[in-house]
N, C-alpha and C positions, 0 to 999 in steps of 0.2 A: 102597093103591096097588098096581096090578097089576104082575106081574113084567115084562110087556111094556113098560109105561110106565116102570118103573124102569130098564130096560135102555136105553131111549131117552134118558133124562136122563144116564145114565152116559156114553153115547156122545157127547152134546153137550159134556159137561164135558171129555172127553178131547180132542175136537176144539178146544175153546176153549183148553185148556192147550197144545196143539200150536201153535195160532196165536199164543198169547202167547209161547211159546218162540221161534217163528220171528221174531216181532216184536222180542222182546228181543235176539235174536241179531243182527238187522239193525241195531238201534239201537246195540248194543255195537260193531259193526264200523264204524259211521259215524265219520268223522274229526272231525265237529263234536261239541262237548260238549253233551249233552242231560240235562236234569234235570226232575223233576216234583215240585212242592211243593204242600202244602195251603194253605189261606188264611192260616195263621200263619207260613208260610215254612219249615215242617218238610219235610225231604227225604223224599219217598216213593220216589223212584227217581232214580238217576244212572248214566249209562253210564261205560264205562272211560275214554273220552276226557275226560269231566268230571273224573274222579278224577285223571288225569294232568295236566290243565290247572291245577287248583287245589291238588293235593297232599293233599286230604282224602277220606276215605271218608264215606259218608252218616252213619254213626254218629258219627264225629268231628265232622262239621260240625253235626249236630243238637245235640251236646253243647256246641258253641261258640255256639249261638244260631240255627242254621239258615242259610238262604241269605244272610241279611243279613251274615254274618261275612266273606263274600268281597268285599263292597262296600267300596271305599276310603272312601266318604262315606255315612254312614247316611241322610242326607237324600235322597241320590240313590235309595237303595233305596225309600224311602217314595214318592218321586215316580213311579218306574217302576211300583210296585204299584198306586198310585191311578190312574194313567193307563191301565194295562192293564185294570183292572176297569171303568173308564168306557167305554173304546173297544173292549173285548174283545180288544185286542192292542196291542202297542207294539214299536217297533224303534228302536234307536239305539246309540251308542257310549258305553260306560261304563268308567270307570277302576276296576279291581278289584285284589285282592291275592292273591298266592300264599301258601300256608301259611308259607313261609320269609320272607315280608315284602316280596318284591320286587313291583313294580307290573306290572299287565297292562292292556293296552287291549283291551277285548272288544266285539265287535259282537253285540248280543243281539236275538233275535226272540222275543217273549213272547206267548203266546196263553192265553186262559182255557179251563179244562176244565169240562164240564157233566155233570150226571147225567141220567138218563132223563127226569126231569121238567123239565130245562132250567135247573136251578139251578147256579150257579158253585160248584164244589167245590175248585178248585185252579188252578194255572198250570203250563204246560209252557214251558220255555225252551231255545232253541237258541243256543249260545255259540260264536262264531268268534273265535279269537285273532288280532287284527290288530297285535299288539305289534311283530313284526318289520317290518311295513310302516310303522308309525308311527315306529319307531326309525330306519328307513332314510330316511324323509322328514325326520325331525328331524336326522339326521346330515347329510343333504344340505344342509338349510337352515343347520345349524351351520357346515359346511365352506365354504359359499358366503359366509356372513357373515364368517367368520374370514379367508378368502382376500382379501375386499375390505378387511377391517380391516387386514391386514398391508400392503396396498398403500397405503392412505390414512394410515397411521401416519406422523406427521411425525418429523423427526430430533430434535426437542426432547422427544418423548414417550419414556418408558421402555419399550423393546421387551420386556424380560424381565418387567416388571410386567403387560404385556398378555398375554403367554403364560401367566403364572400365573393371571390372571383367567379366561381362556378354558378352561384346563385344569380349573379348579374346577367348570366346567359339565359336565365329563366324569366327574367322580368324585362319590361321595356319602359324606359324613362322612370327609374326608381333609384333611391339611395338604399344601399344594403349595409346594415349595421349588425355585426355578429358579436355576441356577448357570451361569456362563460357564466355559470351559476355555481355559487358555493352554498350548499345546503346547510353547512354548519352555522353560517351567520346570515343566511337568507339575503344574499347580496349578489347583484349582477356586476360584471366588469366588462366593459367594451374592449374587445381584443382586435377587431379589424373593421375597416370601412372600405366600401368599393362604390365609387360614384364619381360624377363629374367634380373636379377639384373646386370649381366655383360654388357648386351646391354645398359642398362640405364647409367651405369657408363661410358662406352666408349662414349656414346652420349653426356653426360654432360661434360666430359673432353675435347671432341673435340670442343664443342661450347664454353667451358670455362664459363659455366653458370649453376647454379642449376635450374632444370626444374620446380619443384613444386613452385607455387606462381609467376612464371615468367609472366610478362605482356608484350604483344606485341601489336602494333597498327594494325588496320584492313585495308586491301587494298580494296578500293571501288569497283574495278572490280571484285575482288574475292567475295565480299558480294553480288553483283548483280548475279553472277553465282549460288551462293547458294540459292538465291531466285528462280532461274529458275529450278534447279535440286538439290535434297537433297544430292546426292553422286557426288563428284567432284574429278577428278584426278588432282594432282599438277604437271604440266608439268615441272616446274622449280626445282623440287625436294626440298631438304632441304632449299635451298636458298629462295625459295618462301614460304615454310612453316614457316620458322623462320622470315618472313617478313623483310629479308635483315639485320638481326642483325649481321650477319657475312658475310665475302666476299664470292663470288660465288665459288672461287677456294677452300676455306676452306670447304665449304659445299660439293663440289664434292669429295674432298679427303675423307671426312668422310663417304659419301655414299659408296664409293669404299671399304673403310676399313671395313664397317659393312655389305657390300654386299646387300645394300638396292636396290631392283629392282623396287619398285612401292610405291607411296604415294597417298592414297585416303583420302578424308575428307568428313565426314558425317555432315550435318547441322541439328541442332535441332531447328525447327521453329514451332511457333504456331500463328495462325491468322495473318500471314504475318510478324511476328516479330522473328528475330533470337535470340535464347536464349543461344546457345553454339555450340560447335563442338566436333567431335571426329576424331583425325588424326590417320590413320592406316599406319604405316611404315612397308611395307611387305619386309621381308628379303628373300634371295634366297631360292627357294623351298617352299615358303609360298603361300597361296592362300586365297581368301575371300569366304565366304558363298554366297549364291545366292543373287542378288540385291534385290529381293522381300522380302526375310527374313530380310535383313539389313534395308530395307525401313520400314517394319512393326515394327521392334524393335526401329528404330529411332522415329517413331510416339509415341510408348509407352514412350520412354525416354523424348520426347518433352513435353508430357502431364505431366509426373512426375516432370520435371524441372519447368514448369509453376505452377503446384500445390505447389511445394516446395517454389517458390517465393512468392506465395500468403500466404502460411502458415507462412513463415518468416516475411512477412509484418504484418500479423495478430499478430504473436508472439511479434514483435517489438511494435505494437500498444498496446498489452496487457501489455508489460513491461512499456511503457510510461504511460498507464492508471494506472498501479499499483504504479508507482513512484508518479504520480499525487495524487492518493488517499492517499498514505502514507504521502505526503508532505502538503496537504491542512489542514487548521485548523478546517474546518467543519467536523462533523461526517457524514459518509455515511453508510446507511444500505440498502441492496438490499434484497427483499423478493419475493417469488413466489406468485402465485394467491391464494394459501391457507394460506398465511401469515407466511410461514416458512422462516427463515432467511437463505440467501445464501452467503452473504458477509457482513463483518464488517471491516471498515478501522481503522487504529490506533487511530485516533481522536475519533471515536465512541467507541473504546475499553476504552479509557481514561474516556470518559464521563459516559458510562454505567457501567464500572467496570467488563465487560465480555470480555474474550478473543475471537478472531475470531473462534478458534477451538471449544471452549465451546458453542458458540452461534449458530453455524451452525446447521440448521434443527430445531432449537428451535422456538416456537411461538413468534411472534413479541411482543405480549402483556406481555410475560414473561421477555424478555430481556429489553424491552422498556416500562415499565408500567407508563402510564400517568394518573394523576387524572382527573376524568371527571369534566370539569368546569361547566357543567349544573346541577351537583348534589351537594347538601349541605352536603352529607355524605363524610367524608374525606377518607373513605375506598373504595369507588366505583371507578373502573378504566375504562378507555375508552376501548371499544371493537374494534376488528380489522376493522370492517365495519365503525366505526366512524373516522378512519384515511383516508379512501379512498376519492378520488376526487368526487365531487357531480355533478349531472346534466350532466354526460357524459364528463365533461371537463377533460383535461389531467393533471391538476395540482391543488393542494390544498395547501394553505398557513395556517400556524398556528403559534401562538406566545403566549408567557407568559403562557405556559402550565407547570405544575409541574411534574417533573420526579422523581420517587421514586427509588433510587439506592439500591444496595444490603445491604449497611451498614446503611440504613434508612436515608441517607443524601438526602435532597431534592434540586433539581436543577431546575432553570427556563430555559425552552427550547423554541426556535423559529426556524422555518424552513419551508420546503416545501416537499410534497410527490407527485411524478409524475409517470405516467404510463410508463412502459417499453413495447414497441411495437416491434413485429417481422417484417420480411421482407414483410409479407402479412398483416400487420397492426393488427395481432392478439395480444392479451394482454399476455405478458410473465410474468409479475409481476409488482412490484413497487419499485421505488428508493426514499429513504428518505434522504434529506440533511438537517442537522440541526446544531445548535451551542448552546453552554452553555452560556446564557446571564445573569447568576446569578450575576457575578461581575458587569456587565454593569447595571443591575437593581439595584444592591446594590449602585453603584456609583451614579446613577440617584436619588435613594431614599435619599442617604446621601447628595447629592447636593441640592435636594429639601428641606431636613430637615435643611441643613446649611443655605439655603436662608431664610427658615422660621425663624430659630433661629436668623439669622442676622436681619431680619425684626423686630422680637420681641425685639431683643437687641437694634436696633435703636429706636424702639418705647419706650422701657424702658428707654433708655438714654434720650429721649426727655421728658418723664414724670418726670424722675429724675431731669432733668434741671428745668422743670416747678415747681416741688415741692421745689427744692432747693432755688429758688429765693425768694418766699414768706416766706419760713422757715428762710431765712437769716433776712428778715424784722422782723418776730416774735421774732427770737432769739435776734436780736439787741435790740428790744423793751423790752424784758424780762430782758436783762442785764441792760438796762437803768432804768427800774422800780425797779430792785433789788438794783441798786446803789442809786436811789432816795429814796427808802424806808429805806435803811440803813442810809440815812441822815435825813429823816423825823422822824423816830421813836425816836431818842434822843431828837429831838425838841418837839415831843408830850409828852415825859416824863417830860421835863421842863415845858411845858404848864400845865400839870396836877399838878405839884408841885405848880405852881402859883395859880391854881384854889383852891387848898387845903388851901393855905395861905389866899386867899380872903374870905374864909368862916368867918373869924374873923371880916371882915369889914361889918358894918351893912347895908350900902346901896348897897352892892354887893351880898347879900345873895340870892336874887331871881335869879340873873344871874348864880350864882354858882349852885343853884338847877337845873336850866335849863340845864347846861352843864353836870351835873351828870346824869340827865334824858336821855340826848342824848347818853352818854357813855353806859348807861345800854341798851338803845335801839339797838345800833350797836354792843354791846358786845365788847367793845374796848379792854378789856384784852385778849379776844380770838383772835381778829384780830391782836393784837400786837404780839401774840405768833405764830399764824399760817401763817400769810402773808409771812414772810421770808421763812418759810418751804415750802409753796406752790410755791413760786417763784423759790426756789432751785430745787424742783422736776420738775418744768416746764423746767428749764434750762437743767437739766439732760436728760429729754425726748427729748428736741430739739436737744441736742448733739447726742443722739442715732439715731434720725431720720436723721440727717445730715450725720453721719457715714454710715448709711445704704444706703442713697442715693448715697454717694460717692463710696461705695463698688459696688452698682448696676451699676453705671456709668463705673467703671473700668472693671467689669465683662462683661458688654454688649458692650464694645468698639469694633468696627469691627476689625477683624484680618487682619494684613498686609500679613500674610502667610510667613513672613521672620523670620528665627531663630535668636535669640539673647540671650546673657547671662541674665538669669532672676532668681529672688528670689522665689524658690518654696514655701517656708514657707508663704510668703505674698500671693501667689496665692491660697494656700490651705486655709488660713484664710479667704480670700475673698469668696471662694467657700462655706465654712462652714457658713459664715454670710448670704450669699444670699439664702442658702437653709434652713435657720432656720425654716421657716414656714412649710417646708415639714416634718421635723422630730420632732419638739419640742413637738407635742401632743402625740407622740408614743415612744420617746426614749430620753435618755440622750446622749449627745455627748461629749466624752473626747478627747481632742487634746493634743498629746505629740510631739511637733515639735522641732527637734534638733536645738539648737542655733548656732551650728558650721557648719551648712549645707552650702556647697559651691554653688556658682552660677552655673546654669546648662544651657547648650546651647540648646535652645528649642524655640518652638512657645508657649508662656506661656498660651494664651487663649485656645489653643487646649488641653493642659495639664489640665487646669481648667475644661474644658468640660468633660474630661475623669474621673476626680475625682468626679465631680458632678454626672455623670452617676452611679458610684459605690455607692455614698452616697444615691442616690434616690433608687437604687436597695436594699440596706440594709434597708432603711426605709420601703419599701414595704414588705420585708420579715418579719420585726418586726411587722408591722401593721397586717399582716395575723396571726402572733402568738398571738398578743393582742386580736384580734377578736375571736380566738379560746379559750381564757381564760388561756393561759399558764402563763401570767404575765400581770401586768397593764402597765408597761413601760419597754422597752428593752434598750440595750446599744450599741452604735456605738463608735468604737475607731478609731481615725485617727492618724497615727504616721509617722514621717519622720526620716530618718537616712542615714548615708553614709556607704556603704559596698564596700570597695575597690575602683574601678574606677566608681562605680555606685552610684546613689542616689535612695533610696527606699521610696516609699509612700505606706503605709499599711492601708487598710480600712477593719475593721473586725466588725462583728455583731453577736448577739446571736439569730438570726432568725431561720427559719425552715430548713435552709441548702438546698443543691442541691442534688437530687437523683443521685446515682452513675451511673445509666444507661444513663443519659443524660448529664453528665459532659462534654463529648467530643463534644457535639453539641452546647454548650452555645454561642460560638463565630460565629456560622453559621448565615448567613443573614436570617432574618425573623423568627428565632427560638425563641419561648417564652413559658414559662410554665404558663403564665397568661391566663385568660379566654378570649374568643373572644371579641375584641373591647377594651381590657384593656392593650394592649401592642403592640408595633410595631415590637418587635424582633430586633431592630436596636441598642439599647443602648450599649450592650457589643461588637457588631460588630464594631461600631464606635470607641469604646475604644481600641479594638485590633488594628484597622487600625492606630489610632493615635500613640499608644505606640510602636507597633512592626514595622509597615510598614513605618511610617513617621519619627520616631525618633530612629529606630534601637534598641529599648529596648526589654523587655520581660515581660511576665505576669505569675505569678504563682497563683495557686488556691488550697486552702485547705478548704474542706467542709465536714461536717458530718450531716446527717439528724437529725433534732430536737435539734441540738446543735449550729449550726451557720456556717458562711462562712468567709474566710479571703482571700482577693485579695491583692497581692503585685505587685506594678508597679516598674520596674527597668529601670532607664534612665541613659545612659552614661553621665558622667560629661564633658569629653573632647570634644573639637570642632570637628565636622565631616569634613572629607576631601571632597572637591568638592563644587559645587555651591549649593545654597539653592533652594529648589523646593517648 
């Protein structure tokens, strides 16, 4: 070879080396990782970016098996190689591994390398690390999913268990322990765990404690650190995490056994308040997601825990309110602005006869129909607007309104209706709180009637006393006159005999004539015959008046209210006698009183009152029949008898009877079949109260329209147990 030719070759080699140096420099300065391999995957060249991306030098990689060592899946390497050889190139995303074991998502562009003859001698690959982009996309997807998950989580689901599950997606090879924090007593309570079951078992056995529900005290310094930074490393390991529940050596042995390399604690805080924590026990080979992702998820979890606490508090208040509404004796009805019922408590159900389920969304005026007090028409009801507070005030009181229940029973109602306002003072509806005061009104009416009757009784007793005194004088005088007349009449007879004999004496004739004239003038024969009869009748009348006065005094005597054994027959006789003026013009009264009736333990004047009410009712029924022309006089029958352990008082009449449709209403307060102003509707109510409530008896009723009615009062004979009331 000539010197000239040799110099030319040397020059070309120098130029080639320079070009190769420039090419290598350019490749090494490239941010993408580039490598060249032969057909067996042996690294022929790799730039600095490739070395940084995977952590291997070419020598290290070749000793580990070549390029296939960085592939996460060997089958994927085979697929890429085969496809690239078939198509001369291949591009796609491949999951690969760094030398330290963490995963990388790599975008690869692979092309075949050829020699001068066109044969494939290797492959060149350009690697772009898209792991941050993939992680960002995954983080965004994760946070979107968890944000929706927190929103959709029901109150019945365990929030802390959900947090633990999702945190487990942010860590690799770790035990997740989620605890709540109670700031009132500075204690943590473990609420959820998420980890391999064997790990949890080893941890619990090592500590000698079940973890779920475990309470530990809070370290003040640790709490301060969590306020400063949401993610804290526990330098003292399990000993610090368990807040010194076990010895340091025990905790160290357990860490070694479980290969725990790191312990991190996430603090869940809102508005400067610690709500709970998540402890991450990272086992060998484990790692955490990016701090930013953990921080964002911790914010989500903190909001969810705070919201759950508020929801739990609201739920607890709702339960307390529900228990209160169920417990109170007043009825409560809540309605919306349109007057539709939203809530009905048990007391309201009892009063109205509607169940809460049936009443919901029904108009208030349908479930709670009140008679309009301003209308004389008994059928007109109050409209919804009539219920509402007036003049913009927040409350309206009502009392003594009549409620028409489903079974036509009428109840007297009192209460208030108030506005329900929202957070911005908007009207949400109305709340009605009311009570059934029917019994109270009945008691007041009975009390007033009793006071009135007592006053009348006292007045009658006074009048009876005033009548009795002069009647005693008159009676005594009549007796005296009757006795005197019985003595005088025989004397008058003897005088008349003497006068008749004196007619034969001459000088007495004029005197005798004068006496005869006087006898004719005064009709002495008539007087002699009628005077004794008149005095006898007067004496009988005086006796009747005295008996009536004494009966009235007995009947009107103020009650002591104390039960004692009493003669019912005597009480019934007194009642019949005192009421004679009530029934004698319209009816005959037949009394059949059992002579063998035992004494009954009762308040006798109350029993007399009950019997009187029934006799008066019978009289009114017969009077109506007489006025319609059915007969001129009716019949009242009063009977007493013993039936087993009870004594029965029966009062029957042949009046008009009671209509079948109102039989069950007759003992209700204020119910009457009489015209307005002609009945209080209290007589039978008082009778029922006396017999049933006060004396433990019972009342039976038999009635047929246009034929008559029979009431039977049953009273127990034996003495009641307990104190008298």
